[in-house]
C-alpha positions as CSV (number, residue, x, y, z in Angstrom):
1,M,195.3,13.0,-169.9
2,K,198.3,15.0,-168.8
3,R,197.3,14.1,-165.1
4,Y,197.3,10.5,-165.9
5,I,200.6,10.5,-167.8
6,A,202.2,12.7,-164.8
7,E,200.9,10.0,-162.3
8,G,202.4,7.1,-164.3
9,A,205.7,8.7,-165.0
10,G,205.9,10.0,-161.4
11,T,205.4,6.6,-160.0
12,A,207.9,5.1,-162.3
13,L,210.4,7.6,-161.2
14,L,209.6,7.0,-157.6
15,V,210.2,3.3,-158.0
16,F,213.4,3.7,-160.1
17,L,215.0,6.2,-157.9
18,A,213.9,5.3,-154.5
19,V,213.5,1.6,-154.8
20,G,216.6,1.6,-156.9
21,S,218.6,3.3,-154.1
22,A,217.9,0.1,-152.0
23,V,218.4,-2.4,-154.7
24,F,221.9,-1.1,-155.6
25,G,223.0,0.8,-152.7
26,L,221.4,-0.5,-149.3
27,A,224.9,-1.7,-148.0
28,Q,226.4,1.6,-148.7
29,I,223.6,4.1,-147.6
30,G,221.8,1.8,-145.1
31,A,218.2,2.3,-144.1
32,L,218.5,5.9,-143.4
33,G,219.8,6.7,-146.9
34,V,217.0,4.7,-148.4
35,A,214.3,6.4,-146.3
36,L,215.7,9.8,-147.3
37,A,215.8,8.7,-151.0
38,F,212.1,8.0,-150.8
39,G,211.3,11.3,-149.1
40,L,213.4,13.5,-151.4
41,V,212.0,11.9,-154.6
42,L,208.4,12.4,-153.4
43,A,209.2,15.9,-152.3
44,A,210.6,16.6,-155.8
45,L,207.8,15.0,-157.5
46,A,205.3,17.1,-155.4
47,Y,206.9,20.3,-156.8
48,A,207.3,19.0,-160.3
49,I,203.9,17.3,-161.0
50,G,201.8,18.5,-158.0
51,P,200.3,21.3,-160.0
52,V,199.4,18.8,-162.8
53,S,198.1,15.8,-160.9
54,G,198.4,16.5,-157.2
55,A,201.5,14.0,-157.2
56,H,199.7,11.1,-155.6
57,V,202.0,8.5,-157.2
58,N,200.3,6.1,-154.8
59,P,197.0,4.3,-154.9
60,A,196.6,4.7,-151.1
61,T,196.8,8.6,-151.6
62,T,194.3,8.4,-154.5
63,V,191.9,6.3,-152.4
64,G,192.2,8.9,-149.6
65,M,191.5,11.7,-152.0
66,L,188.4,9.7,-153.4
67,V,187.0,9.1,-149.9
68,A,187.6,12.7,-149.1
69,R,185.7,13.6,-152.3
70,R,188.4,15.5,-154.0
71,I,188.4,13.5,-157.0
72,T,185.8,11.4,-158.8
73,A,185.7,7.6,-159.0
74,T,186.6,7.6,-162.6
75,E,189.6,9.8,-162.1
76,A,190.7,7.7,-159.2
77,G,190.4,4.4,-161.2
78,V,192.5,5.8,-163.9
79,Y,195.1,7.3,-161.5
80,I,195.5,3.8,-159.9
81,V,195.9,2.1,-163.3
82,A,198.6,4.7,-164.3
83,Q,200.3,4.4,-161.0
84,V,200.5,0.6,-161.1
85,V,201.8,0.6,-164.7
86,G,204.3,3.2,-163.7
87,G,205.5,1.2,-160.8
88,I,206.0,-1.9,-163.1
89,V,207.9,0.3,-165.6
90,G,210.1,1.7,-162.8
91,M,211.0,-1.8,-161.5
92,A,211.6,-3.0,-165.1
93,L,214.1,-0.2,-165.6
94,I,216.0,-1.2,-162.5
95,R,216.2,-4.8,-163.8
96,L,217.3,-3.4,-167.2
97,V,220.1,-1.4,-165.6
98,A,221.2,-4.5,-163.7
99,A,221.2,-6.6,-167.0
100,V,222.7,-4.1,-169.3
101,G,225.2,-2.6,-166.8
102,G,226.2,-5.6,-164.9
103,A,225.2,-3.9,-161.7
104,T,224.8,-6.1,-158.6
105,M,221.3,-6.1,-157.1
106,Q,221.9,-6.3,-153.3
107,V,218.2,-6.8,-152.6
108,N,215.2,-7.5,-154.9
109,G,213.3,-4.3,-153.7
110,A,210.2,-6.2,-152.8
111,N,208.3,-5.8,-149.5
112,S,208.0,-8.8,-147.2
113,Y,207.1,-10.0,-143.8
114,G,207.8,-13.1,-141.7
115,E,211.5,-12.6,-140.9
116,K,211.2,-9.7,-138.3
117,I,207.5,-9.2,-138.1
118,N,204.5,-11.6,-138.5
119,A,201.7,-11.0,-141.0
120,A,199.3,-9.4,-138.4
121,G,202.0,-6.9,-137.2
122,A,203.0,-6.1,-140.7
123,F,199.4,-5.4,-141.6
124,L,198.9,-3.1,-138.6
125,L,202.2,-1.4,-139.2
126,E,201.5,-0.8,-143.0
127,T,198.0,0.5,-142.2
128,I,199.4,3.1,-139.6
129,M,202.3,4.3,-141.6
130,T,200.0,4.9,-144.7
131,F,197.3,6.5,-142.4
132,T,199.9,9.0,-141.3
133,L,201.4,9.7,-144.7
134,V,197.9,10.2,-146.4
135,L,196.6,12.2,-143.4
136,V,199.5,14.6,-143.7
137,M,198.8,14.8,-147.5
138,L,195.2,15.6,-146.9
139,M,195.9,18.1,-144.1
140,V,198.4,20.2,-146.0
141,T,196.6,20.2,-149.3
142,R,193.2,21.6,-150.5
143,R,191.2,19.7,-153.1
144,N,193.8,18.0,-155.3
145,D,196.4,20.9,-155.3
146,V,199.9,20.9,-154.1
147,Y,201.8,24.2,-153.6
148,G,204.1,26.0,-151.2
149,F,205.6,23.8,-148.6
150,D,203.2,20.9,-149.1
151,G,205.7,18.8,-151.0
152,L,208.3,19.2,-148.3
153,A,205.8,18.1,-145.5
154,V,204.8,15.0,-147.5
155,G,208.3,14.1,-148.5
156,L,209.6,14.3,-144.8
157,T,206.6,12.2,-143.7
158,L,207.5,9.5,-146.2
159,S,211.0,9.5,-145.0
160,L,210.0,9.2,-141.3
161,V,207.5,6.3,-141.8
162,S,210.2,4.6,-144.0
163,L,212.7,4.8,-141.2
164,L,210.3,2.8,-139.0
165,G,209.1,0.4,-141.8
166,I,212.2,-0.4,-143.7
167,P,213.8,-2.8,-141.0
168,L,210.5,-4.6,-140.7
169,T,208.5,-4.7,-144.0
170,G,210.6,-2.6,-146.3
171,A,208.0,0.1,-146.0
172,S,205.5,-0.2,-148.7
173,V,202.7,2.4,-147.8
174,N,202.1,2.3,-151.5
175,P,200.7,-0.5,-153.5
176,A,202.2,0.6,-156.7
177,R,205.7,0.6,-155.1
178,S,205.1,-2.9,-154.0
179,I,203.4,-4.4,-157.1
180,G,206.3,-3.8,-159.5
181,P,209.1,-5.4,-157.3
182,A,206.9,-8.3,-156.4
183,L,206.3,-9.3,-160.0
184,F,210.1,-9.6,-160.4
185,G,210.7,-11.1,-157.0
186,G,209.4,-14.5,-157.2
187,A,206.8,-16.7,-155.7
188,T,207.2,-15.7,-152.0
189,T,206.9,-12.0,-152.7
190,M,203.9,-12.6,-154.9
191,A,202.2,-14.6,-152.1
192,Q,202.7,-11.8,-149.6
193,L,201.7,-8.9,-151.9
194,W,198.0,-8.9,-150.9
195,L,199.1,-7.4,-147.5
196,F,201.0,-4.5,-149.2
197,I,198.0,-3.7,-151.3
198,I,195.2,-4.0,-148.8
199,A,196.8,-2.5,-145.7
200,P,197.9,0.8,-147.5
201,L,194.6,1.2,-149.1
202,L,192.8,0.8,-145.7
203,G,195.2,3.2,-144.2
204,G,194.5,5.7,-146.9
205,A,190.7,5.4,-146.5
206,L,191.0,5.9,-142.8
207,A,193.0,9.0,-143.0
208,A,190.3,10.5,-145.3
209,L,187.7,9.7,-142.6
210,A,189.8,11.1,-139.9
211,E,190.9,14.3,-141.7
212,P,187.6,16.4,-141.2
213,F,187.9,16.1,-137.4
214,M,191.3,17.6,-137.5
215,R,191.0,20.5,-139.8
216,T,190.6,23.8,-138.2
217,F,189.3,25.6,-141.3
218,P,187.2,23.4,-143.4
219,D,187.8,25.5,-146.5
220,R,191.5,26.4,-145.9
221,T,194.7,24.5,-145.3
222,P,196.9,25.4,-142.3
223,N,199.7,26.8,-144.6
224,E,197.5,28.4,-147.3
225,P,198.0,32.1,-147.7
226,S,195.2,34.4,-146.4
227,P,192.7,35.4,-149.2
228,D,192.6,38.9,-147.7
229,L,194.5,41.4,-149.8
230,D,195.9,43.2,-146.8
231,G,197.5,40.0,-145.6
232,R,195.5,39.7,-142.3
233,P,194.4,36.2,-141.3
234,P,190.9,35.3,-142.3
235,E,188.2,35.5,-139.8
236,R,187.4,32.5,-137.7
237,P,183.7,31.6,-138.0
238,G,181.7,32.7,-134.9
239,T,184.6,34.6,-133.4
240,G,184.7,37.9,-135.2
241,A,188.5,37.8,-134.8
């Protein structure tokens, strides 16, 4: 239960802090500032709740972990429900701050396409960006654990893909990040929401299928400390080195 609570609360914080940076500060900090906000929040959450839940805070990451057989279908289902609820709560808190505090919402925070990129381009872009994010997550972690520099790698990757995606689609790569703002964003954002659910989930699944072909040590992550007590790197199978 602690894992599911961590996923829900973590996703709520991701949406509130990162999407909130765009909603209230896009004109001041620009796309670069928003991209950094997303990356920094994810990195912080990786260190904070990574040891508890793996810090997915993203149904696409959870699908990747499921396809990679690192979590069960039941766990994945509850994770996704917690993440979606958390995303809605995070956006509701943004709206509450705007209503109670009289803060001006510069954008509604929802993902969209049509103005700078068409639906086909947006689908391809979101799939590739999510593939990149989830692949990095899978490559730097083992099982469902997050430790060491894992959080930094994943956070920087989210910032990098966001720099590409923000000007075109708002950079979803996370259905839970998209659902909350869309529910509060009106008919147009709801009509386009399907793309920001399906494309990231597809990207996450493809990343899980690609990851085994890229991993040097099937049972060890690249940055994992050597299991040998004397600190020597482990033997590579078949080399005797």
